N, C-alpha and C positions, 0 to 999 in steps of 0.2 A: 514469507511476510517481508516487508522491510524487516530485517532481522531485528525487529524491535524487541521481540521477546521469544520468538521461536523460529521456525524454518520458513523458507519461501512459500508464499501462497499466492496463486494467480489473482490478479485484479480483474474480476469479470462481473458484469451486470448482465443478467439474462432477462430480456424483456420480450413481450409479445402482445399481439392482439388476439385474445382467446378465441378459440373455435370449439366445436362440439367435442365432448370428452366422455370417456368411460371410467377412467381411474380417478379416485378422489384422494388418494394418498401418494405423496412423493417422498422418496428416501434419498438422502445424500450421505455419502461416506467421506469423512475427512479426518485429518490427523489431530485436530485440536479440539479439546473440550472448552467450555466456557470458563474463563479465568475470573473475569470481573463482570457481574451482572448489572452493576450500577451504570446506567448509560452516561453518567457524568465522568466516569473513571475508565470504562472499558477502552483499551487502546492496543488490542492485539487481534487474535483470531475470532473475536466476538462478532465481527461484521455480519456473517450470515444470519445470526439471530437479530442483531440490531436493526438492519434495514427492513426486516419483516415484522418486527414488533413495534418499532418506533418510527417516527418521521421527523425530518427537519423542516425548515421553512421552505426550502427549495431542493429539487434534485438536479444534479448536473447531468446534462445530456452528452451522449457520445460525441467525440470530435467529428465535425462534418455535418452535424444536425442543423436543421433550419434555424432553430433557436438554441441558445446556450443552456437554458434551464427549462425544467418542467415544474409547474406549481405543485407544491406538496401541501403544507399547512398554510402557506401564504398563496393567495390567488393573484396578487399583483404587488409590485414593489417599485420603488424609485429612489434616486439619490438626489441630494441638493447640497447647497453650500460647499461646492467644490469637493464633493465626495465625503463630507464629514457628517452628514445626516442622512440616514436611510429609513424609509417608511415602508412598512409591510402591512397590507390589508389581509387579515386572517380569514380562512375558510369558515363560513358559518355552519352551525349544526354538528360540529365535530365533538365527539365524546372520548374521554380516556377510557381505558379498559375497566377502571373502577367506577365508571358511570358519571364522573364529574365532567362538566363542560370545559372545552377549550376556550379560554378567554385571553385577551392580551395580557392581563395581569398574571395569569397562570404561565404564559410563555415567558414573560419578563422574569418572574421569580425562578423559573426553571433554569434559564440561562445564567441568572445571577448566582444560583446555587452551584452550577457547573464551574463558573469562574472562581467562586469563593473556596471550593474544595481544593483547588490548585493541584489536581491530579490529572492523569491522562493527557488529553489534548487541550486542556483549558487555555494554554498559551495562544491558541489561534485567535482568541478574543482580546489579546493584549491592547489593540488600538482603542478598545471601547472605553468611553468616558462615562456614559450613563445609558440606561435603558428605561424607556418610559411607556406607559400604557394610557394614553389620553382618553380612550374609550375601549369598550369590550372588543372591538374588532380591529383596532389599530395598534401596531407595535412600532415604536420609534427607537432607533439605535443611533446614538451620537458618539463620534470618535474624536480622539485627540489629534488626528491627522487624517488625510485622505486614505481610505482603506477599502479593499475589495470585499465589502461585507456580503455581497451576493455570492462570491466564491466561498467565503468562510461559512456562510449559512448553509451551504450544500455539502459540507465536509462529511466524510464517512466516520469521523470520530469527533466527539465533543460538541455536536451541533443539534442533538436530538432534544425534542420538547417532551416533557413527561409530567405526570400528575404530581403536584406538590403535596396533595393529601396522602398519597402513597409514599412519596419521598420523605415525608416527615417521619416515617418509621425507620429511616436510616439505611446506610449501606449494608449493614448486617442483614437487614430484611431482604434487600435485593439479592444478596449473595446466598440466600436460601432457595433461589430459583424463582423469585417473584418478578413481576414486571409492572410498568405503569405507563404504557405507551398509548398511541392512537392508531397503530398500524393494523393491517388486515389480520394479523395473527397474534394470539396471546399465548403465554407459556402454560401448557397443561401439565407437564411433568418433566423433571430433570433427574436422571440417574447418573450421579457423578462418575465421570470416566467411561460412561457407556453410551448414553444417548440423551437428547433433548427432544421432547415432543411439543410441537406447536399446533394449536387448533384455531379455526377461524373465529374471529370476533364478530358476532352476529350484527352488531350495530356499526360496523365499519362504514364510514361515510361514502366509500366508493361502491357499496352495494355488493351483492353476491348473486352468482348464477350457478346453475348446476355444473357448468364446465370448469369452474374454479376448483383448485385443490382445497379440500377442507381440512386436511391434516398434513403436517410436514414432520418427518423424522430425520433428525440430524444424528447420525451414528458416529461415535468416536472410534476410529479404527487406525491404530498407530502405524501398522505395517502397510506400505504401499502395495505390496504384492497381494495382501488380503483385500484391500480396496478394489483392486482390479478383478480379483476373483468374484467378489460380490457383484460387480458390474456385469461380468460375464454371465453369471447365473440369474441375473435379474433381481437379486436381493437388494441391490442399490440401483437407483435410476441415474445418479449423477456422481462423478468423482472429479475433483479438481484440487490441485493440478495433477494431470496424468504424468507419470515419470516418462522422460524422453524416450527411454529404451522400450517402453510399452506401446508407443504410438503405432508403429507399423503393424504389430500383431492385432491391435484393436480395430484398425481400419479394414482388416480382412474379414471381420465378423459382420455379417449383414444386419445383425440386430443392434449394432453399436455404431455410434458416430463419434468423431473427435473434432471439436471445434478449435481452431487456432486463429488468433488475431493479434495485431499490435497491442502492446500494453504500456503502462507507465512503470513497469518493473524493469530495473536494470541491475546488473551485477558488476561489482568492482572488487578488486583486491586492494584494500587501503594500505598504503606504504607509510610506515612509521618515519616521520620526518625529524624526529627528535632522538633517535636511537641509532648508534653506529651499526653497520656501515651505511644504512639507508638515510642517515642525516646528510649524506653527500648527494648533491643535485645530479651530477653526472652519473653516479652509480644508479640513482633512481631512474634516470632517463634510459640507461642501458637495460634495466629490467623491463621497461615498457616495450623494448624492441626484442625481448626474448619471449614475449607472449605470442603464441600462434593463434591469432584472432580468428582466422577463417576455419581452422581445424576445430577449434572449440565450438564455434557456432554450428558448423555443418555436421560434425561427428559427435562431439560430446553432448550437444543439445539436439542431435538428430534433426537439424534443420529448423528447430523451433526457436531459434534466436538468430540475430545478425550481429556482426561486429559493431561494437558501440562507436559512436561518433562524439566522444566527450562525455561529460558528467550528466547531461540532460538527455533523456530519450528523444528520439526523432519525433515521436507522436505527441510530445508535450509542447504547447505554445512556449515560445521563448528559447527553444533550442537554436544554437548558433550554427547555421549551415556552412559558415566559412572556416570552421575549425579544421586545422590540419592534424589529423590523428596519426599516432605512431603506427608503424607497420612491423610485421615480423621480419626482422633483418639482423641475423646474428653477426654479420660482418660489421654493421654500424654499432651494434651493441659492444663488440670487442673494442672498437675505437673509443667509445665512451668510457668503457672500463679503464682503458689506459689513461684517458684524460682525468679520471677520478682520483688517481693516485692511491687508491686503496690497495695495499699489498695483498699478494695472493693468499697469505695465511689468514687474512682478516675477511675473506670473502665467504663468510658463513651467514646464512639467513635462517630465520624461523618463520614458518607460515602456518597459521591456524585457520581451521575451517570446520564447519558443522559436519561431524563424522557420518551422520546418517544420510547425507546428501550425496548421491552418486555423481551428479554433475560436478559438484565442487571437488570431489575426490579425483575424478578423472582429469579435470582441468589442472589440478595441482600436480598430479603425477606427470602430465605432459610438460608443464613448466619446469618441474624438477629435472627432467631429462634434458631439456634444452639448456638450462642453466649449467648443468654438470659439464656439458661440452665446452663451456668457457671457463671451467675451473671454479664455478660458484656452487657451494654446497647448500642445498635447501633442505632443512629439517622440517618434516610435516608434522603438525600437531592437531590431529582431529579431536573433536570432543563435542559435548552437548553445548547448545548456544549459551545457556546461562553461565556455564563455567568459563568458556573462552571469552565471552563478553566481559565478565568481571575482571579477568586478567588483562584484557586489552585496554580497559579504562585506566589502569595504573601503569605508569611508564616503566616502573621497575619490573613488572611482570608481563608487559606487552610484547607481542611478537613483532617481527619486522614487517610481516604482511598479514592482513586480517581479511577474511572473506566478509562480504557485505552485499546483500540484495536489498534494494531500497524501492519504496514507492511513496508517493506523497500523501499527506493527511488530507489535503484538498488540492484543487487544480491550480498549482502555482510552481514554477521552476525554482522559486526561492526555497522550497522545502529541501531540495538537495543541497543548494549552495549554503544555506544557513545550517541545516541539520547535520550535514556531514563535514563541512569545511570552515565555517566561521569559527574564530577563536572561542574556545569554550573552557570555562573553569567553574566547577569541576567537569571533567570529561564525561560525556554521556554517549554520543554517537560519533564525535570527531576522533575516530580511532586512528587517524593518521597523526594525531597530535600536531596538526598543522596550524600555524599562526602566521598570518601575513596582514599587517595593518592596512596595506593598500587594497588587498582583496576585501577585507572587512568593510572598508569605507565604501567601495563600489557596490557591494551587495546591499548595504544599508541604504544607499541612495536608491537602488532599484526597488527595494521594499517600500520606501517612502513614496515613490512615484506610482506604484502599481494601482492604487485606488483612484488616481486622477489623470494619469497620462500613461496609458499602457505602452504605446510605442517607445516613449522615453525609458520606461522601466525595462523593456526588452533590450534596448541598447545597452543599458547598464549591466543587465544579466549576461549579455554577450561578452562584454568587457571582462566580467568576472570569470566566465568560462575560459577565455583566452589566458588569463593569469594562471588558472589552475593547470592548463595544458603546459604552460612554460615551467611551472614549479613541480610538476609530476608527483603530487601527493597520493596518486592511486594509479593502478592499471585499470583503465576503464574497459572492461572485458566484453560485455555483451548486452544488447537490448533484447529482452525476453518477449516471447509471445505467450498469450494465454493458451493453456492446454487443458481442455475440458472434455472428458469422456462422458457420454450419456446414452441412454437407451434410445433407439431410433424412434420410439413412439412419443418421446418428449419433444414438443414442438415449440418454435418461436424464439430461438436463441439469437441474441444480438449482443456483441461485445461492447462493453463500456469500461474503460480503464479506471474510472473514478471510484468504483466500488468493488471490493473483494468479496462479492456475494452473489447469490441467486435471489431474484425477486419472484418468489413462487406464485404469488397472486397473479402474475402476468404470463405464466406458462399454462399450457394445457397438454393433455394426453390425447393423441389421435387414436383411431382404431388400430387394432393389432397389425403389426407389420410382418411381412413374410421373412 
């Protein structure tokens, strides 16, 4: 995941035009159980459930699509008054799983509840001044400044519309494994720590055909080796993400496929800019030249990544192609170490990473070896995400380097720039403890322009990326590719980095393969 609460999870949307089918149940094995069932609060590995049980106003389409959005609960939308008024026409005839109808008032109150709870991704709605329902089929969102409400309304977190009649029973009711969505599937059963069973919602507005999967089983399988074994035996149809070291073996199995595609996931090792010796700019720059970018991408990630080109993945709009990225250059690193003035006896670093992640471990070991050749001692501190995250947020317990894999809440480069590097108090994800007023100002200008002048916003985001590269608050390590293993009879996969999920309604199972 964005290491928001747990480990890396590939951002993948699987879509298809259904064809004839024989199987009616599909099984996915994954490492995460549902933590928060309330769609207003869920902000982690709940996306596989959320996108199948709930719907937002819009779905964001894969980059390169003819249109940026696909209608979900809104069939049309427009902005006016300089991007401060957004009008959505709602899909008629939609019902929530509890039987109540979708109306503009229901959508309005749903979004207002999400904002009022102030949990999860509620902050994406910060620009909103008022939400109105002038009639049953029209929703109007007014903002305090020009804002990209179309992007926000397609978020994979915090943008889902749900029944207020059900929500009135409270978060505790949701967290018993209940739902209140409009999506093609509803929750049938939840066995905590074991599996979630979804079944088709007969009154889904999209309709049903025999080829659709009528049941989905999300198995919680913590060990990646066990996930792969279930895939090999056919007891699981889909596994995501596939460990990099398992890709080659799986591709040799004629009954299994592995899909890879560019994603919005990228990995960086955040450098603590407020703690010696990494509070020294030249020292941080030296570290960026001790990272063997190509070896990490080609060997550690088995070719399922490429060296990063700054903080924003290449596949995200707003990435600055003019960035000059550091290269692996121990000789230059030595020069920068000499310039830093850090004495030899003070060249000791701590590096924390998720211990269960083999890619993190192997990359950290390689970095440790390269640093040792220049007299830098790197102490590795593996641990569970919750533990190392809590320590990293407090300067007195924070390491010098902290692993981080990030993906955006919705389709905007500001998610990285704000979430990881804008001045933050108290610290949540700015684990570099980085603070630069000039950077903050430029990012804020970009955010303010995004809803009214996208090219001007892109220019500001580019300026912000250049500032980060000069200040070296992170080793920008790798842009990751999705890695999804699936049985060969599962058809219709298409990657979309906007959602860390499988849309089972849009998949089908072909006849048995040889």
